[in-house]
C-alpha positions as CSV (number, residue, x, y, z in Angstrom):
1,M,77.0,230.1,115.3
2,E,80.3,228.9,116.8
3,A,80.6,225.2,117.4
4,A,82.0,225.8,120.9
5,A,78.8,227.7,121.9
6,A,76.6,224.7,121.1
7,R,78.5,222.4,123.6
8,I,76.5,220.9,126.4
9,I,79.7,220.0,128.3
10,E,82.9,221.9,127.8
11,P,86.2,220.1,127.5
12,L,87.6,219.5,131.0
13,V,91.2,219.2,129.8
14,A,92.4,222.2,127.8
15,G,96.3,222.1,127.7
16,G,98.2,220.3,125.1
17,W,100.3,218.2,127.5
18,A,97.2,217.4,129.6
19,R,95.5,216.1,126.5
20,V,98.4,213.9,125.7
21,V,98.3,212.5,129.3
22,V,94.6,211.7,129.0
23,V,95.2,209.9,125.7
24,I,98.1,207.9,127.2
25,A,96.0,207.2,130.3
26,A,93.1,205.9,128.1
27,Y,95.4,203.4,126.3
28,A,97.0,202.4,129.6
29,V,93.8,201.8,131.5
30,T,92.3,200.0,128.6
31,L,95.3,197.6,128.2
32,L,95.9,197.1,131.9
33,F,92.3,196.2,132.9
34,S,90.7,194.7,129.8
35,G,91.8,191.1,130.7
36,K,90.3,191.4,134.1
37,V,87.0,192.9,132.7
38,V,86.8,190.1,130.1
39,S,87.6,187.4,132.7
40,F,85.1,188.7,135.1
41,F,82.2,188.7,132.6
42,V,83.1,185.7,130.3
43,L,85.1,183.1,132.2
44,P,83.3,180.6,134.6
45,R,83.6,181.4,138.3
46,A,85.3,178.0,139.2
47,M,88.1,177.4,136.7
48,A,90.5,174.6,136.5
49,P,94.1,175.7,136.8
50,P,95.6,176.7,133.5
51,P,97.7,174.1,131.6
52,A,101.5,174.3,131.8
53,P,102.9,176.3,129.0
54,D,104.2,174.4,126.0
55,P,107.9,175.1,125.8
56,G,107.8,174.7,122.0
57,G,104.7,176.9,121.7
58,P,104.3,180.6,121.3
59,R,105.8,183.0,123.7
60,F,102.6,184.8,124.4
61,N,99.0,183.7,124.8
62,V,97.6,184.5,121.3
63,C,94.1,185.4,122.6
64,T,95.7,188.0,124.9
65,V,97.7,189.5,122.1
66,I,94.7,189.7,119.8
67,G,92.6,191.3,122.6
68,K,95.3,193.9,123.3
69,C,95.5,194.7,119.6
70,E,91.7,195.1,119.6
71,N,92.0,197.5,122.6
72,I,94.6,199.7,120.8
73,I,92.5,199.8,117.6
74,T,89.2,200.5,119.4
75,V,90.7,203.3,121.5
76,S,92.2,204.8,118.4
77,F,89.0,204.8,116.5
78,V,86.9,206.2,119.3
79,L,89.4,209.0,120.0
80,A,89.6,209.8,116.3
81,G,85.8,210.0,116.2
82,E,85.6,207.2,113.7
83,A,83.3,204.8,115.6
84,T,82.2,203.2,112.4
85,G,85.6,201.7,112.1
86,L,84.8,199.5,115.1
87,A,82.7,197.3,112.7
88,L,86.0,196.4,111.0
89,V,87.4,195.1,114.3
90,F,84.4,193.0,115.1
91,T,84.0,191.7,111.5
92,G,87.7,190.9,111.1
93,K,87.8,188.9,114.3
94,S,84.7,187.1,113.4
95,L,86.2,186.1,110.1
96,V,89.6,185.1,111.3
97,R,88.3,183.1,114.3
98,A,85.2,181.6,112.7
99,E,86.1,178.0,113.5
100,E,86.7,178.7,117.2
101,I,83.6,180.8,117.4
102,K,81.5,177.9,116.1
103,K,83.0,175.6,118.8
104,N,82.4,178.1,121.7
105,P,80.4,181.1,120.6
106,G,79.6,182.5,124.0
107,F,83.3,182.6,125.0
108,F,84.6,184.3,121.9
109,L,81.7,186.6,121.1
110,G,81.3,187.5,124.8
111,G,85.0,188.1,125.2
112,T,85.1,190.3,122.0
113,L,82.1,192.3,123.1
114,G,83.3,192.7,126.6
115,N,86.7,193.8,125.3
116,L,85.2,196.3,122.8
117,V,82.7,197.7,125.3
118,W,85.5,198.3,127.9
119,A,87.8,200.0,125.4
120,M,84.9,202.1,124.0
121,V,83.8,203.3,127.5
122,V,87.4,204.2,128.5
123,A,88.0,206.0,125.2
124,A,84.7,207.8,125.3
125,L,85.5,209.1,128.7
126,A,88.9,210.4,127.4
127,R,87.2,211.9,124.5
128,L,84.7,213.6,126.7
129,L,87.5,215.1,128.8
130,I,89.4,216.3,125.8
131,F,86.6,217.5,123.4
132,G,83.5,217.8,125.6
133,I,80.0,217.1,124.1
C-alpha cells in the first residue's frame, strides 16, 4: 500500500518554490509574533515602564535573543519531523537559566512554554501544508 493513499489530508502545497515560501513564512511568523504571544500570556497587564538601557551593557536583550533562537530550533525540529528534539530545547534552557527560574519560575517557565507552543503550532501548520497528514 502506498503511503500517499493512507493520508487523511493531502498536502495543500505541492510545488517546490511554494514549499520554500511556506517554510520561510513559518520562520518569519514565528519570529515576528513570538514576543507578542509570550508578552500577552506571561507578562502582567499593568507593567512599569522598562528601565533605560545600560550604555555599557549588551546590545540586545539577552532574553529576546534566547527566545528567538528557541523559535528557530523549534521550527526546525518540527519541520524535520523530529519533535523529540524539543526536549533538548526545554532541558537546555532549564539547565542554563536554573538560578533565574528559581527566582521567578512562572515567568521563565511560562515564557518558555508559551514560546515553544507558539513555534510548534506555526511549524505544525506549515508541516501540514507541505506534507499533509
